[in-house]
C-alpha positions as CSV (number, residue, x, y, z in Angstrom):
1,M,0.6,10.5,-7.6
2,G,2.7,12.1,-4.9
3,G,5.3,9.4,-4.6
4,Q,3.2,7.1,-2.3
5,N,5.9,4.4,-2.3
6,I,5.2,1.7,0.3
7,E,7.8,-0.2,2.2
8,R,6.5,-3.6,3.3
9,R,7.6,-3.0,6.8
10,Q,5.0,-0.2,6.9
11,I,2.2,-2.7,6.3
12,L,2.1,-3.9,9.9
13,R,1.5,-0.3,11.1
14,F,-1.2,0.2,8.4
15,I,-3.0,-3.0,9.4
16,A,-3.0,-2.0,13.1
17,L,-4.5,1.4,12.1
18,A,-7.1,0.0,9.8
19,S,-8.2,-2.8,12.0
20,V,-10.5,-0.4,13.9
21,A,-12.6,-0.3,10.7
22,G,-12.4,-4.0,10.1
23,T,-15.7,-4.9,11.8
24,Y,-17.9,-2.0,10.5
25,P,-20.8,-3.6,8.5
26,G,-21.7,-0.5,6.6
27,F,-19.1,-0.5,3.8
28,S,-20.2,-1.0,0.3
29,K,-16.7,-1.5,-1.3
30,W,-13.9,-1.2,1.3
31,C,-13.0,-4.5,2.9
32,F,-10.2,-5.1,5.4
33,A,-7.7,-7.6,4.0
34,C,-7.1,-9.2,7.4
35,V,-10.5,-10.2,8.6
36,P,-10.7,-10.5,12.4
37,D,-11.5,-14.1,13.5
38,H,-14.4,-13.1,15.7
39,V,-16.3,-11.4,12.9
40,T,-15.5,-13.8,10.0
41,S,-19.0,-15.4,10.2
42,T,-20.7,-12.0,10.5
43,I,-18.9,-10.7,7.4
44,S,-19.8,-13.8,5.4
45,A,-23.5,-13.5,6.3
46,S,-23.6,-9.8,5.5
47,A,-22.0,-10.4,2.1
48,Q,-25.3,-11.7,1.0
49,T,-27.0,-8.3,1.7
50,K,-24.2,-6.0,0.6
51,L,-25.2,-2.3,0.6
52,E,-25.9,-0.9,-2.9
53,A,-24.5,2.5,-2.0
54,F,-22.3,3.6,0.9
55,M,-23.9,6.1,3.2
56,P,-21.2,8.6,4.4
57,L,-21.0,9.0,8.1
58,F,-19.2,12.4,8.1
59,F,-18.8,14.0,4.7
60,P,-21.8,15.7,3.0
61,P,-22.6,14.0,-0.3
62,P,-20.9,16.6,-2.6
63,K,-17.7,16.5,-0.5
64,Y,-17.8,12.7,-0.4
65,R,-18.0,12.5,-4.2
66,M,-15.0,14.9,-4.4
67,L,-13.1,12.9,-1.8
68,E,-13.7,9.7,-3.8
69,H,-12.5,11.4,-7.0
70,L,-9.4,12.7,-5.3
71,T,-8.4,9.3,-3.9
72,E,-8.8,7.8,-7.4
73,M,-6.5,10.5,-8.8
74,I,-3.9,9.6,-6.1
75,I,-4.1,5.9,-6.8
76,P,-5.7,5.4,-10.2
77,A,-6.6,2.2,-11.8
78,D,-4.1,0.8,-14.2
79,D,-3.3,-2.9,-14.5
80,T,-4.7,-3.2,-11.0
81,P,-7.8,-1.6,-9.5
82,G,-7.5,1.9,-8.1
83,A,-8.6,3.6,-4.9
84,K,-12.2,4.0,-6.1
85,E,-12.8,0.3,-6.7
86,A,-11.1,-0.5,-3.4
87,G,-13.6,1.8,-1.6
88,V,-10.9,4.0,-0.1
89,A,-13.2,7.0,0.3
90,E,-15.5,4.8,2.5
91,F,-12.5,4.0,4.7
92,I,-11.5,7.7,5.0
93,D,-15.1,8.7,5.9
94,F,-15.3,6.1,8.6
95,M,-11.9,6.9,10.1
96,V,-12.6,10.6,10.1
97,A,-16.1,10.2,11.5
98,N,-14.7,8.1,14.3
99,R,-11.8,10.5,14.9
100,V,-9.1,7.9,14.3
101,P,-5.9,9.8,13.3
102,I,-3.7,8.2,10.7
103,T,-0.9,10.7,11.0
104,A,0.3,12.8,14.0
105,N,2.4,15.9,14.2
106,R,3.0,15.3,17.9
107,D,3.2,12.4,20.4
108,V,0.0,10.5,21.2
109,R,0.2,9.4,24.8
110,S,-3.5,8.8,25.6
111,T,-6.9,8.2,24.1
112,D,-7.7,11.9,24.7
113,D,-4.7,12.9,22.7
114,A,-5.8,10.7,19.8
115,L,-9.3,12.1,19.9
116,V,-7.9,15.7,19.8
117,L,-6.0,14.7,16.7
118,G,-9.1,13.1,15.3
119,N,-11.1,16.3,15.8
120,E,-8.3,18.2,14.0
121,A,-8.4,15.8,11.1
122,Q,-12.1,16.4,10.7
123,N,-11.5,20.2,10.4
124,R,-8.5,19.7,8.2
125,F,-10.4,17.6,5.7
126,L,-13.4,20.0,5.5
127,L,-11.2,23.1,5.2
128,G,-8.9,21.3,2.7
129,L,-11.8,20.4,0.4
130,D,-13.1,23.9,0.6
131,W,-9.6,25.3,-0.1
132,M,-9.4,23.2,-3.3
133,N,-12.8,24.4,-4.5
134,A,-11.9,28.0,-3.7
135,R,-8.5,27.6,-5.5
136,C,-10.2,26.2,-8.6
137,K,-12.9,29.0,-8.6
138,S,-10.1,31.6,-8.4
139,E,-8.0,30.1,-11.2
140,F,-10.6,28.3,-13.4
141,G,-13.9,30.0,-12.5
142,R,-15.5,26.8,-11.3
143,G,-15.4,24.3,-8.4
144,F,-13.0,21.4,-8.5
145,M,-15.5,18.8,-9.7
146,D,-16.6,21.0,-12.5
147,C,-13.1,21.6,-13.8
148,L,-11.7,19.8,-16.8
149,P,-9.6,16.7,-16.0
150,E,-6.4,18.5,-17.1
151,Q,-7.2,21.4,-14.8
152,Q,-7.8,19.0,-11.8
153,Q,-4.5,17.2,-12.6
154,S,-2.6,20.4,-12.9
155,L,-3.7,21.5,-9.4
156,L,-3.0,18.2,-7.8
157,E,0.5,18.1,-9.4
158,E,1.2,21.5,-7.9
159,L,0.4,20.1,-4.5
160,A,2.1,16.7,-4.9
161,Y,5.4,17.5,-6.5
162,E,8.0,19.8,-5.0
163,A,9.2,20.9,-8.4
164,K,5.8,22.4,-9.2
165,F,5.2,23.9,-5.7
166,K,3.8,27.5,-5.5
167,P,4.2,29.4,-2.2
168,T,0.5,30.4,-2.3
169,N,-0.4,26.7,-2.2
170,E,1.1,25.8,1.2
171,S,-2.4,25.1,2.8
172,G,-3.2,22.9,-0.1
173,R,0.0,21.0,0.2
174,E,-0.7,20.3,3.9
175,F,-4.1,19.0,3.0
176,F,-2.8,16.9,0.1
177,R,-0.3,15.2,2.5
178,L,-3.1,14.4,4.9
179,L,-5.3,13.0,2.1
180,R,-2.5,11.0,0.6
181,D,-1.7,9.4,4.0
182,Y,-5.3,8.3,4.6
183,T,-5.6,7.1,1.0
184,V,-2.4,5.0,1.2
185,V,-3.5,3.4,4.5
186,G,-7.0,2.8,3.2
187,Y,-5.8,1.2,-0.1
188,Y,-3.0,-1.0,1.1
189,T,-5.0,-2.6,3.9
190,T,-7.5,-4.0,1.4
191,R,-7.0,-7.3,-0.4
192,I,-6.8,-5.2,-3.7
193,G,-4.0,-3.1,-2.3
194,L,-2.0,-5.9,-0.8
195,E,-2.3,-8.1,-3.9
196,S,-1.0,-5.1,-6.0
197,L,2.2,-5.3,-3.9
198,G,2.4,-9.1,-4.3
199,Y,2.5,-9.1,-0.5
200,P,3.0,-12.7,0.7
201,G,1.7,-12.1,4.2
202,L,-1.8,-11.9,2.8
203,R,-2.0,-15.5,2.0
204,V,0.7,-16.9,4.4
205,V,0.5,-15.0,7.6
206,W,-2.7,-13.0,7.6
207,A,-5.3,-15.2,6.0
208,S,-7.2,-14.1,9.1
209,M,-6.1,-12.5,12.3
210,P,-7.5,-11.4,15.7
211,G,-8.9,-7.9,15.7
212,C,-9.4,-5.3,18.4
213,N,-11.2,-7.0,21.3
214,H,-13.2,-3.9,22.1
215,P,-15.5,-3.7,19.0
216,N,-18.2,-1.9,20.9
217,D,-15.8,0.9,22.0
218,P,-13.8,1.8,18.9
219,E,-12.4,5.0,20.4
220,H,-11.4,3.1,23.5
221,I,-13.0,5.7,25.8
222,H,-13.9,3.1,28.4
223,L,-10.7,1.1,28.1
224,H,-9.5,2.1,31.6
225,E,-12.8,1.0,33.1
226,Q,-12.3,-2.5,31.6
227,A,-8.7,-2.6,32.9
228,D,-9.9,-1.7,36.4
229,S,-12.6,-4.4,36.4
230,P,-11.6,-7.6,38.3
231,A,-13.6,-9.6,35.7
232,A,-11.6,-8.1,32.8
233,A,-8.3,-9.8,33.4
234,P,-9.4,-13.5,33.0
235,S,-11.3,-12.7,29.8
236,N,-8.3,-11.2,28.1
237,A,-5.8,-13.8,29.2
238,G,-4.4,-16.0,26.5
239,Q,-5.6,-13.7,23.6
240,K,-2.1,-13.8,22.0
241,G,-1.5,-11.5,19.1
242,A,-4.7,-9.4,19.5
243,V,-4.2,-6.0,17.9
244,C,-5.8,-2.7,19.2
245,A,-5.3,0.3,17.0
246,R,-5.3,3.2,19.4
């Protein structure tokens, strides 16, 4: 839904963004397609004790269930698994909780800029989900999750397709674009998503890859302290190709 066409040249940018979530052990379904070298053994070990249910870090349970349902409506299962099976809602919850912006309506020149955008994303998600519930109560007399499937589909189509746009839905359209962007990045950085594209890099180039070398500082708040430390330079030397998603 929403014309989420993906050009393969975008995959590199998506991978860089999603790599910040690649080492988090708390996912139940979502799994980064390009496993960082330094956590491969950890992931293999934790696979034996996979969580039965994901515990959201940011969204309250009712909003998390709604988020998961919306992602599946955007990328539904057909001949390939959809967003729900890929655990996209888990990815979104992690990224929003850690204030990692996927899209930016202005330049990001520092970590502080990124954190400001991350805070804005948190507010936009909560307000957007509330807007959808309010819109459904106004039109259908019930919250979004209690609406009939055709009612849910009708609302999302009004937000996704320009031909069905209503002027009173502008706030909802902005939220839908935000949700769609996070959903697309979360889906197409999993093995399920890349395989659905038939992307050759998954098996040829990125069977594994170095990840961010600051796993204990995902927001990179202390990055400048490491850069100023005399001991930092030798430890980072020679780490060719390391990716830091700032």
